C-alpha positions as CSV (number, residue, x, y, z in Angstrom):
1,M,161.0,233.1,5.6
2,I,160.6,236.3,3.5
3,V,160.2,236.0,-0.3
4,I,161.5,239.0,-2.3
5,T,160.3,239.4,-5.9
6,G,162.1,241.9,-8.1
7,A,165.3,240.9,-6.3
8,T,167.7,242.1,-9.0
9,G,166.3,245.7,-9.2
10,N,167.2,249.0,-7.5
11,I,164.8,248.3,-4.6
12,G,164.9,244.5,-4.4
13,R,168.7,244.1,-4.4
14,A,169.0,246.6,-1.5
15,L,166.1,245.0,0.4
16,V,167.6,241.5,0.1
17,G,170.9,242.8,1.5
18,Q,169.2,244.5,4.4
19,L,167.1,241.5,5.4
20,A,170.1,239.2,5.1
21,A,172.2,241.5,7.3
22,A,169.3,241.4,9.9
23,G,169.5,237.7,10.0
24,E,166.3,236.9,8.1
25,D,165.8,233.8,6.1
26,V,165.5,235.3,2.6
27,V,164.5,233.9,-0.8
28,A,165.4,236.1,-3.7
29,V,163.2,235.6,-6.8
30,S,164.2,236.4,-10.3
31,R,163.6,235.1,-13.8
32,R,167.4,234.6,-14.2
33,P,168.6,231.0,-14.0
34,Q,171.2,232.0,-11.4
35,L,172.3,234.9,-9.2
36,T,175.9,234.9,-8.2
37,D,176.2,238.0,-6.1
38,L,173.7,237.3,-3.3
39,P,174.6,237.8,0.3
40,N,175.6,234.8,2.3
41,G,172.7,232.7,3.4
42,V,170.2,234.1,0.8
43,R,168.7,231.5,-1.4
44,H,167.8,232.1,-5.1
45,A,164.6,230.9,-6.7
46,R,164.0,231.1,-10.4
47,A,160.3,232.1,-10.8
48,D,158.2,234.9,-12.3
49,V,156.0,237.1,-10.2
50,G,153.7,237.3,-13.3
51,D,153.3,233.5,-13.3
52,S,151.6,232.3,-10.1
53,A,152.2,228.6,-10.9
54,S,156.0,229.2,-10.8
55,M,155.6,231.1,-7.6
56,R,153.7,228.4,-5.7
57,P,156.6,226.2,-4.7
58,V,158.7,229.3,-3.8
59,L,156.0,230.5,-1.4
60,N,155.8,227.2,0.6
61,G,156.8,228.0,4.2
62,A,157.0,231.7,3.6
63,D,155.9,234.2,6.3
64,A,156.0,237.3,4.2
65,L,156.0,238.3,0.5
66,F,157.3,241.4,-1.1
67,V,155.7,242.1,-4.5
68,L,157.3,244.4,-7.0
69,L,156.1,244.5,-10.6
70,A,158.4,245.6,-13.4
71,G,158.3,246.2,-17.1
72,E,155.4,244.7,-19.0
73,L,153.9,243.3,-15.7
74,N,152.8,246.9,-15.0
75,A,150.5,246.8,-18.0
76,H,149.2,243.3,-18.5
77,G,149.4,239.7,-17.3
78,E,147.4,237.1,-15.4
79,S,144.9,238.2,-12.7
80,P,146.5,239.6,-9.5
81,D,144.2,237.3,-7.6
82,N,146.3,234.3,-8.8
83,L,149.4,235.4,-7.1
84,V,147.6,236.6,-4.0
85,G,145.7,233.4,-3.9
86,A,148.9,231.4,-4.2
87,A,150.3,233.3,-1.2
88,A,147.2,232.7,0.8
89,D,147.2,229.0,0.0
90,A,150.8,228.8,1.2
91,G,149.9,230.5,4.5
92,V,151.8,233.7,3.9
93,G,150.8,236.1,6.6
94,R,152.1,239.4,5.3
95,I,152.2,241.0,1.9
96,V,154.0,244.2,1.1
97,L,153.2,245.6,-2.4
98,V,155.1,248.4,-4.2
99,S,152.5,250.5,-6.0
100,S,152.6,254.2,-7.1
101,Q,151.7,257.6,-5.7
102,L,149.7,258.1,-8.8
103,N,147.1,255.8,-7.4
104,T,146.5,258.4,-4.7
105,T,146.8,261.5,-6.9
106,R,145.4,260.2,-10.2
107,P,143.2,257.3,-9.2
108,Q,141.6,257.0,-12.7
109,A,144.9,257.1,-14.7
110,P,144.7,254.3,-17.3
111,S,148.5,253.8,-17.0
112,H,148.2,252.5,-13.5
113,A,145.1,250.4,-13.7
114,R,147.2,247.2,-13.3
115,L,148.7,248.4,-10.1
116,R,145.3,249.4,-8.8
117,A,144.1,245.8,-9.5
118,F,147.0,244.4,-7.5
119,E,146.2,246.8,-4.6
120,A,142.6,245.6,-4.7
121,A,143.7,241.9,-4.6
122,V,146.0,242.5,-1.7
123,R,143.4,244.4,0.3
124,T,141.0,241.6,0.0
125,S,143.5,238.8,0.5
126,G,142.8,238.1,4.1
127,T,146.5,238.6,5.0
128,D,148.1,241.5,6.7
129,F,149.2,243.9,4.0
130,T,151.0,247.1,3.6
131,I,151.0,249.2,0.3
132,L,154.0,251.4,-0.5
133,R,153.2,254.2,-3.0
134,P,156.5,255.9,-4.0
135,G,156.6,259.0,-6.2
136,A,159.2,259.6,-8.9
137,F,162.4,257.6,-8.4
138,A,165.8,259.3,-8.0
139,S,167.1,256.3,-10.0
140,N,165.2,257.4,-13.1
141,A,168.4,259.5,-13.6
142,F,170.2,256.3,-14.6
143,A,168.5,256.9,-18.0
144,W,170.9,259.8,-18.4
145,A,174.0,257.9,-17.6
146,E,175.0,257.0,-21.1
147,S,174.7,260.5,-22.5
148,V,176.5,261.9,-19.5
149,R,179.4,259.5,-20.0
150,G,179.6,260.0,-23.7
151,K,178.6,263.6,-24.2
152,R,178.5,265.2,-20.7
153,T,174.9,266.1,-21.7
154,V,171.5,265.2,-20.4
155,F,168.4,265.1,-22.7
156,A,165.2,265.3,-20.7
157,P,161.7,266.9,-20.8
158,F,160.2,269.4,-18.3
159,G,163.5,270.8,-17.1
160,D,161.9,273.1,-14.5
161,S,159.2,270.8,-13.2
162,A,160.1,269.9,-9.6
163,L,159.2,266.6,-7.9
164,P,160.4,265.2,-4.5
165,V,162.2,262.2,-6.1
166,V,162.6,259.3,-3.7
167,D,165.8,257.2,-3.3
168,P,165.1,253.5,-4.0
169,A,167.2,252.8,-0.9
170,D,164.6,254.5,1.2
171,I,161.9,252.4,-0.4
172,A,163.9,249.3,0.5
173,D,164.5,250.5,4.0
174,T,160.8,251.1,4.5
175,A,159.9,247.7,3.0
176,A,162.4,246.1,5.4
177,V,160.7,247.7,8.4
178,V,157.1,246.8,7.4
179,L,158.1,243.2,6.4
180,R,159.7,242.6,9.8
181,E,157.7,244.7,12.3
182,D,154.1,244.7,13.4
183,G,152.0,247.8,13.4
184,H,151.9,248.4,9.7
185,A,149.0,246.1,8.6
186,G,146.4,247.8,6.5
187,R,148.5,250.9,6.0
188,T,149.3,252.7,2.8
189,Y,152.5,254.8,2.9
190,E,153.4,257.4,0.3
191,L,157.1,257.7,-0.1
192,T,158.9,260.8,-1.3
193,G,162.3,262.4,-1.1
194,P,163.1,265.3,1.3
195,E,162.7,268.1,-1.3
196,A,161.2,268.9,-4.7
197,I,164.0,269.0,-7.3
198,T,163.9,269.8,-11.0
199,P,165.6,267.8,-13.7
200,R,167.8,270.8,-14.4
201,R,168.9,271.0,-10.8
202,Q,169.5,267.2,-10.7
203,V,171.9,267.6,-13.6
204,E,173.7,270.4,-11.6
205,V,174.1,268.0,-8.7
206,I,175.5,265.3,-11.0
207,S,177.8,267.9,-12.6
208,A,179.1,269.0,-9.2
209,A,179.7,265.4,-8.1
210,L,181.7,264.7,-11.3
211,G,183.6,268.0,-11.1
212,E,182.9,268.6,-14.7
213,P,180.2,270.6,-16.6
214,V,177.1,268.6,-17.8
215,A,174.8,270.4,-20.2
216,F,171.0,270.1,-20.0
217,V,169.0,269.9,-23.3
218,E,165.2,270.0,-22.8
219,L,163.2,267.6,-24.9
220,S,159.7,268.2,-26.1
221,R,156.9,265.9,-24.8
222,E,156.8,264.2,-28.2
223,E,160.6,263.6,-28.1
224,A,160.3,262.2,-24.6
225,H,157.5,259.9,-25.6
226,A,159.5,258.5,-28.4
227,H,162.5,257.8,-26.1
228,M,160.4,256.3,-23.3
229,A,158.7,254.0,-25.8
230,Q,162.0,252.1,-26.1
231,F,161.8,250.8,-22.5
232,M,158.2,251.4,-21.2
233,P,154.9,249.9,-22.1
234,E,152.8,252.4,-24.2
235,E,150.0,252.2,-21.6
236,A,152.3,253.8,-18.9
237,I,153.9,256.5,-20.9
238,G,151.1,259.1,-21.1
239,G,150.4,259.0,-17.4
240,T,154.1,259.2,-16.5
241,L,154.6,262.2,-18.8
242,D,151.5,263.9,-17.3
243,A,152.9,263.5,-13.8
244,L,156.4,264.7,-14.8
245,G,155.2,267.6,-16.8
246,V,152.2,268.9,-15.0
247,P,152.4,267.6,-11.5
248,L,149.4,268.0,-9.2
249,P,149.9,269.9,-5.9
250,A,149.9,266.7,-4.0
251,E,152.7,265.3,-6.2
252,V,155.1,268.1,-5.4
253,E,154.6,267.9,-1.6
254,V,157.2,266.3,0.6
255,G,155.4,263.5,2.5
256,P,156.2,262.5,6.1
257,D,155.9,258.7,5.7
258,V,159.6,257.9,5.1
259,A,160.6,259.8,8.2
260,N,157.8,258.4,10.3
261,V,158.5,254.8,9.4
262,L,162.3,255.0,9.5
263,G,162.8,257.6,12.2
264,R,165.1,259.7,10.0
265,P,164.8,262.1,7.1
266,A,164.6,260.8,3.5
267,R,167.8,260.7,1.6
268,P,168.4,263.7,-0.7
269,F,169.1,263.3,-4.4
270,A,172.8,264.2,-3.9
271,E,173.2,261.2,-1.7
272,W,171.8,258.9,-4.4
273,V,174.2,260.5,-6.9
274,A,177.2,260.0,-4.6
275,R,176.5,256.3,-4.3
276,N,176.0,255.8,-8.0
277,L,178.5,258.2,-9.4
278,P,180.5,255.5,-11.2
279,A,177.5,255.0,-13.6
280,F,178.1,258.6,-14.8
281,R,181.9,258.7,-15.1
């Protein structure tokens, strides 16, 4: 049995579908009381990855656990040792944690201290573990969807700062492999897209897919901070803006891990746009 936290998000939803299609016994965890669009055979458990007591009954009988933090859990909450201890007590033999590339490139960044604590707990858990450290997500472009639909305009900072954004589907694909296959224990994989692409160029890709002009308006750092504060914890905003605006050389490099694990190239941003174009229409 494989337990998937964050089952309603961009990564978790795709991962649940993949594992179910492969014939795995999957439990999809969410805080919602019910999920109605799960694949056949997938069971839903209402629990909170940030509340280890609620996770304990879900973990009974599990062979593997996929851990994805979201929202406020990236900034604060109970000790990561509580969740990891619950998994160990249940006999879970494999944990896959989604962390961040910033824990490689900016290991002292205050914004990612919580994820570093989870990494440390997983590494000392006594279970097989794999840590996934994705860079910037292609799906961050969903933040532009409303203004594209309403104004055919994108408002974003750092228009000419290029990063190799990774498709969440590639993160899910990688997670599916390491959850099911041996040979990945103790490994840390940094996941990127196949090329560095600027926000301005991303908007051009969206525009071409829509077949209509989409304008790009560059925000100042201060304006971007105010916007991000509406949906991100304050502790995470500064580090995120630093990585977006002044990326380190390692943060603009295209990494090999997606291709090495999956045996194919990472998906380009244009493929993510094509799959998600209805959000921008």
